[in-house]
C-alpha positions in Angstrom: 9.2 -19.2 26.0 9.0 -15.6 27.3 6.8 -13.1 25.6 8.4 -10.4 23.5 6.9 -7.6 21.5 8.2 -9.2 18.3 6.7 -12.5 19.2 3.3 -10.9 19.9 3.3 -9.1 16.6 4.3 -12.2 14.6 1.5 -14.2 16.3 -1.0 -11.4 15.7 0.0 -11.3 11.9 -0.6 -15.1 11.7 -4.1 -14.6 13.2 -4.9 -11.6 11.0 -3.8 -13.5 7.9 -6.1 -16.3 8.7 -9.2 -14.5 10.0 -8.8 -10.8 9.4 -8.2 -7.8 11.7 -11.7 -7.6 13.0 -11.5 -11.2 14.4 -8.3 -10.4 16.4 -8.7 -10.0 20.1 -6.2 -9.8 23.0 -7.7 -13.0 24.4 -7.3 -14.9 21.1 -3.8 -13.6 20.8 -3.0 -14.8 24.3 -4.4 -18.2 23.5 -2.2 -18.4 20.4 0.8 -17.5 22.4 -0.2 -19.9 25.2 0.0 -17.0 27.6 -2.2 -15.3 30.2 -4.2 -12.5 28.5 -3.1 -10.0 31.3 0.5 -10.7 30.6 0.2 -9.3 27.1 -0.4 -5.8 28.6 3.0 -5.7 30.1 4.3 -5.5 26.5 1.4 -3.8 24.5 -1.3 -1.5 25.9 -4.2 -2.5 23.6 -5.2 -3.9 20.3 -4.5 -0.7 18.4 -0.9 -0.8 19.6 -0.6 -4.4 18.4 -1.9 -3.3 15.0 0.6 -0.5 14.8 3.3 -2.9 15.7 2.2 -5.5 13.2 2.1 -2.7 10.5 5.6 -1.6 11.3 6.8 -5.3 11.2 5.2 -5.8 7.8 6.6 -2.6 6.6 10.2 -3.9 7.1 9.3 -6.6 4.6 9.1 -4.0 1.9 11.9 -4.1 -0.6 13.2 -0.5 -1.3 13.8 0.1 -5.0 17.5 0.6 -5.6 17.6 1.1 -9.4 18.8 4.7 -9.0 20.1 4.9 -12.6 16.9 3.6 -14.2 14.4 6.1 -15.6 12.0 7.5 -13.0 9.0 6.0 -14.8 10.6 2.5 -14.4 11.4 3.1 -10.8 7.8 4.2 -10.0 6.6 1.0 -11.7 8.9 -1.3 -9.7 8.1 0.5 -6.5 4.4 0.2 -6.9 4.7 -3.4 -8.0 6.7 -4.4 -5.1 4.3 -2.6 -2.8 1.5 -4.5 -4.4 3.2 -7.8 -3.9 3.6 -7.0 -0.2 -0.1 -6.1 -0.1 -1.1 -9.5 -1.5 1.2 -11.2 0.9 -1.0 -9.9 3.8 -4.2 -8.8 2.1 -6.4 -8.7 5.1 -4.0 -6.4 7.1 -3.1 -4.2 4.2 -6.9 -3.7 3.2 -7.6 -2.7 6.8 -4.6 -0.5 7.1 -5.5 1.4 3.8 -9.1 1.8 5.0 -8.8 2.5 8.7 -5.3 3.6 9.7 -4.6 7.2 8.8 -1.2 6.9 10.3 -0.3 3.7 8.3 2.4 5.6 6.3 4.9 7.3 8.5 7.7 9.8 7.4 10.3 6.9 7.7 8.2 4.3 5.9 10.3 2.7 3.1 7.6 3.1 0.5 7.1 6.8 1.2 10.8 7.5 1.4 11.4 5.8 -1.9 8.4 7.4 -3.6 9.5 11.0 -2.7 13.0 10.3 -3.7 11.8 9.0 -7.2 9.6 12.1 -7.7 12.4 14.4 -6.6 14.7 12.8 -9.1 12.0 13.1 -11.8 12.1 16.9 -11.5 9.0 17.6 -9.4 9.5 21.0 -7.9 10.3 20.9 -4.2 7.4 23.3 -3.5 5.1 20.6 -4.9 6.9 17.4 -3.8 4.8 16.7 -0.6 1.5 17.2 -2.4 2.4 15.2 -5.6 3.9 12.4 -3.5 0.7 12.3 -1.4 -1.4 12.2 -4.5 0.6 9.5 -6.2 0.6 7.4 -2.9 -3.1 7.9 -2.5 -3.9 6.7 -6.0 -1.6 3.6 -5.7 -3.1 2.6 -2.3 -6.7 3.4 -3.5 -6.3 1.0 -6.5 -4.9 -1.6 -4.1 -7.7 -1.1 -1.7 -10.2 -1.7 -4.5 -8.4 -4.7 -5.7 -8.1 -6.3 -2.3 -11.7 -5.8 -1.3 -13.1 -6.9 -4.6 -14.5 -3.5 -5.7 -12.2 -3.3 -8.6 -13.3 -6.7 -9.9 -17.0 -5.6 -9.5 -16.5 -2.3 -11.3 -14.7 -3.9 -14.2 -17.5 -6.4 -14.5 -20.3 -3.8 -15.0 -21.5 -3.1 -18.5 -21.2 0.6 -19.5 -24.8 2.0 -19.7 -24.4 3.3 -23.2 -23.2 0.0 -24.7 -25.8 -2.4 -26.0 -25.7 -6.1 -25.5 -24.1 -6.8 -28.8 -21.4 -4.2 -28.3 -20.2 -5.3 -24.8 -17.1 -7.5 -24.5 -17.0 -9.2 -21.1 -13.9 -8.3 -19.2 -11.1 -10.7 -18.7 -10.7 -9.7 -15.1 -6.9 -9.4 -15.4 -6.0 -7.4 -12.3 -2.3 -7.3 -13.3 -3.4 -5.4 -16.5 -5.7 -3.1 -14.5 -2.8 -2.2 -12.1 -0.5 -1.6 -15.0 -3.1 0.7 -16.6 -3.3 2.7 -13.3 0.4 3.1 -13.2 0.6 4.1 -16.8 -2.1 6.7 -16.2 -0.2 8.1 -13.2 3.0 8.3 -15.1 1.5 9.9 -18.2 0.0 12.5 -16.0 3.3 13.2 -14.3 5.1 13.4 -17.6 2.6 15.9 -19.0 2.8 18.0 -15.8 6.7 18.0 -15.9 6.7 18.7 -19.6 4.4 21.7 -19.1 7.0 23.2 -16.9 9.6 23.3 -19.6 12.6 21.2 -18.7 10.7 19.8 -15.7 13.0 21.5 -13.2 11.3 23.5 -10.6 12.7 26.5 -8.7 13.6 24.1 -5.8 16.2 22.3 -8.0 
C-alpha cells in the first residue's frame, strides 16, 4: 500500500496513543508502516512535521459547538467539555501538545474559532477579545494539562496546612467535578467583568 501523509499521521497517532510522543521515532514509524525509513522523508521532513500533522488531524475530530441560540455560559461549558473529551481520547498527544507546542492552536483551529465567537456573542469588547479569548483558552488547557499529567489529582490530595487531622475530609478525586468548578470560576469571572461594563457591550459592538 503506497505511503501517504494521512496514513503516516494515522500510524504515528496509534504509536503515540500507545507509548507517548517521546517514544515516537521515524524508524519506529517506518516499521509500523512496513516501509523503508528513508521513504518517509519524501512525505514529511522530520518528527516535528509529523507531530504537527498529527495535531491537525486530531483537531479535525473536535466537534464545533453549534448551539448558537443557547446562553453563552452554556456554550462555553459545552465547548470546554467537548475539548476535554477530545483530550482524554488522545491524552498522551494532548498533554505533550499543551506543554511543548506553542503553535498547537492556530487561527483556524475549531476550538479557537468557536471560543472567540462565543465570547464575542457574550459581549466582550472587540478591543479585549483577543486577550480574553487567550486567557480563557489558557485556563482551560492549563486545567486539562494538570488533569492529564496527574498534577491536579496530586494537588487535590494535599491537606491544607491550616487544617488539623480532625478537620480534613479526604477528597473524592472527582475530576469531572473539578473541571466543572474551573468552568464555573471562569464564567463567574466573565459575568462580573461584563456586568461591570454596564450592559456588557463594548465600544466595538
